[in-house]
C-alpha positions in Angstrom: 20.9 43.5 -52.9 18.7 42.9 -49.8 20.0 40.3 -47.3 17.6 39.3 -44.5 20.4 38.6 -41.9 21.9 41.8 -40.7 25.3 40.3 -39.8 25.6 38.9 -43.4 24.4 42.1 -45.0 26.9 44.1 -43.0 29.8 41.8 -43.9 28.8 41.9 -47.6 28.8 45.7 -47.4 32.2 45.9 -45.8 33.6 43.4 -48.3 32.2 45.3 -51.3 33.6 48.6 -50.0 37.0 47.1 -49.6 37.0 45.4 -53.0 36.0 48.6 -54.7 38.5 50.6 -52.6 35.8 53.0 -51.4 37.3 55.7 -49.2 34.6 58.4 -49.6 32.3 58.2 -46.6 29.3 59.2 -48.7 30.0 56.3 -51.1 30.4 53.9 -48.1 27.0 55.1 -46.9 25.4 54.5 -50.2 26.8 51.0 -50.2 25.4 50.4 -46.6 22.0 51.6 -47.7 22.1 49.2 -50.6 22.8 46.2 -48.4 21.1 47.1 -45.1 17.9 49.0 -45.8 14.7 47.1 -46.4 11.2 47.9 -47.5 10.0 51.0 -49.4 12.5 53.3 -51.2 13.5 56.3 -49.1 12.5 59.0 -51.5 10.4 59.6 -54.6 12.4 58.8 -57.7 9.6 59.3 -60.2 6.2 60.9 -60.0 4.8 58.2 -62.2 5.8 55.4 -59.8 4.1 54.9 -56.5 6.1 54.4 -53.3 5.5 50.8 -52.6 7.0 48.5 -49.9 6.9 47.7 -46.3 7.6 50.5 -43.7 7.8 51.2 -40.0 4.9 53.5 -39.4 5.2 55.9 -36.5 2.9 58.7 -35.3 4.6 61.4 -33.2 3.9 64.6 -31.5 5.7 67.5 -33.2 6.1 69.3 -29.8 7.3 66.2 -28.0 9.2 64.5 -30.7 11.8 62.7 -28.6 9.4 61.5 -26.0 6.8 60.2 -28.5 9.5 58.7 -30.7 10.9 56.7 -27.8 7.5 55.3 -27.2 6.8 54.4 -30.8 10.2 53.0 -31.7 10.4 50.6 -28.8 7.8 48.5 -30.6 9.7 48.3 -33.9 11.2 44.8 -34.4 13.0 45.5 -37.7 14.7 48.9 -37.7 16.1 48.3 -41.2 12.7 49.1 -42.7 12.1 52.6 -44.0 10.4 54.9 -41.5 7.0 56.3 -42.5 6.2 59.3 -40.3 3.0 61.1 -39.4 2.7 64.0 -37.0 -0.4 64.2 -34.8 -3.1 66.2 -36.4 -1.3 66.6 -39.7 -2.5 65.0 -42.9 0.7 65.1 -45.0 1.6 61.8 -46.7 5.2 60.8 -46.0 7.0 60.6 -49.3 10.2 61.5 -47.5 9.5 65.0 -46.3 7.9 64.3 -42.9 10.5 61.6 -42.1 13.3 64.1 -42.7 11.5 66.8 -40.6 11.1 64.1 -37.8 14.9 63.4 -38.0 15.8 67.1 -37.8 13.6 67.8 -34.8 14.6 64.8 -32.7 18.3 65.3 -33.5 18.1 68.8 -32.1 16.5 67.5 -28.9 19.1 64.8 -28.6 22.0 67.2 -28.8 20.5 69.4 -26.1 19.5 66.6 -23.7 22.3 64.0 -24.1 25.4 65.8 -25.3 25.3 69.6 -24.5 26.7 69.1 -21.0 28.7 65.9 -21.5 27.4 62.3 -21.3 24.7 61.9 -18.7 25.6 58.7 -16.7 22.4 58.8 -14.7 20.5 58.4 -18.0 22.9 55.7 -19.4 20.1 53.3 -20.3 18.6 55.8 -22.7 21.7 56.0 -24.9 20.9 52.8 -26.8 17.8 54.6 -28.1 19.9 57.6 -28.9 22.3 55.4 -30.9 19.4 53.9 -32.8 18.0 57.3 -33.7 21.4 58.5 -34.9 21.9 55.4 -37.0 18.5 55.8 -38.5 19.2 59.5 -39.3 22.4 58.5 -41.1 21.0 55.5 -43.0 17.7 57.1 -44.0 19.0 60.4 -45.4 18.3 62.5 -42.4 20.6 65.2 -41.0 23.9 63.6 -40.0 24.9 64.2 -36.3 28.1 66.2 -36.3 28.1 67.3 -32.7 29.4 64.1 -31.1 32.7 64.8 -29.3 35.7 63.1 -30.9 36.5 61.2 -27.8 33.0 59.8 -27.7 33.2 58.8 -31.4 36.6 57.0 -30.8 35.3 55.1 -27.8 32.1 54.1 -29.5 33.6 52.7 -32.6 36.6 51.0 -31.2 37.6 48.4 -28.6 39.5 51.0 -26.6 38.8 51.2 -23.8 37.9 47.5 -23.4 35.4 48.5 -20.7 33.7 51.7 -21.8 31.4 53.7 -19.6 27.8 52.8 -19.4 26.7 55.6 -21.7 29.3 54.5 -24.4 28.3 50.9 -24.1 24.6 51.6 -24.6 25.3 54.2 -27.3 27.3 51.6 -29.2 24.4 49.1 -29.0 22.2 51.5 -31.0 24.6 51.5 -33.9 25.1 47.8 -33.7 21.3 47.3 -34.2 21.6 49.0 -37.6 25.0 47.5 -38.7 26.8 50.8 -38.6 29.1 49.8 -35.7 30.9 47.1 -37.7 31.0 49.3 -40.8 32.6 52.2 -39.0 35.0 50.0 -37.1 36.1 48.2 -40.3 36.0 51.3 -42.6 37.2 54.2 -40.4 36.7 56.7 -43.1 33.0 56.3 -42.6 33.3 58.2 -39.3 34.1 61.4 -41.2 30.4 61.7 -41.9 30.0 62.4 -38.2 32.9 64.8 -37.8 32.5 68.6 -38.0 35.3 69.7 -40.4 36.6 73.3 -40.6 38.4 74.2 -43.8 42.0 74.7 -43.3 43.4 78.1 -44.4 45.1 76.7 -47.4 41.9 74.8 -48.5 39.9 78.0 -48.2 42.5 79.9 -50.1 42.5 77.5 -52.9 38.7 77.5 -53.1 38.5 81.3 -53.2 41.2 81.6 -55.8 39.3 79.2 -58.0 36.2 81.3 -57.7 38.1 84.4 -58.6 39.7 82.7 -61.5 36.3 81.9 -62.9 35.3 85.5 -62.4 38.2 87.3 -64.1 41.9 87.2 -64.6 42.4 90.6 -63.0 40.6 89.4 -59.8 42.8 86.3 -59.8 45.9 88.5 -59.8 44.4 90.3 -56.8 44.0 87.1 -54.9 47.6 86.1 -55.6 48.8 89.4 -54.1 46.8 88.7 -50.9 47.8 86.2 -48.3 45.1 86.3 -45.7 41.9 84.4 -45.8 39.8 87.3 -44.3 41.0 89.7 -47.0 40.2 87.2 -49.7 36.7 86.8 -48.4 36.3 90.6 -48.2 37.4 90.8 -51.9 35.0 88.1 -52.8 32.0 89.8 -51.2 32.9 93.1 -52.9 32.3 91.6 -56.3 
């Protein structure tokens, strides 16, 4: 279902997720894509069917991705349309591959420039653009940014503090433009997409035990006799 008004589309997405009791962040994302994205499908689903539909076409410099993207994206009036990306001097047709490469390259630059040494208050006006790019990455199947500090995530997607820093306020605007601010605020599980999770020891232990059980009963008995994750992994790699 495609709804022209972003506010209505976002509200319908949130309502649908709650009705279906969706708690998996990936399922919430798929629901958001269904209601919010417009234009051409994101990826090829059948070689026999052409990729038809409206797109936001951008042409960027592979070696200055962030700079050229900032220049191109400021002219986009409807960021909900699928991006179609071309790199200067390259003839590849974008059926999803160039767009994902574009997302990957610019996310790397964003991490280094805007987050590696804390938020840059002197560059606060640029954080709306950063938020838009991250929201596009998430919505259009690009790499998900998992380097955002937890404190920044919490401040961006909540009303606390009531008067956020200039960087947070601008960063939030970027997510608002794609509807993700309201979705994450109403469905907090969605934020787990942007969190870097490390397996707890017991989770890793359970996973490794399962792998050994599939391998052989004798190896499973060996796992049960061990109690440290490093030794389990050493046993696994010795197979």
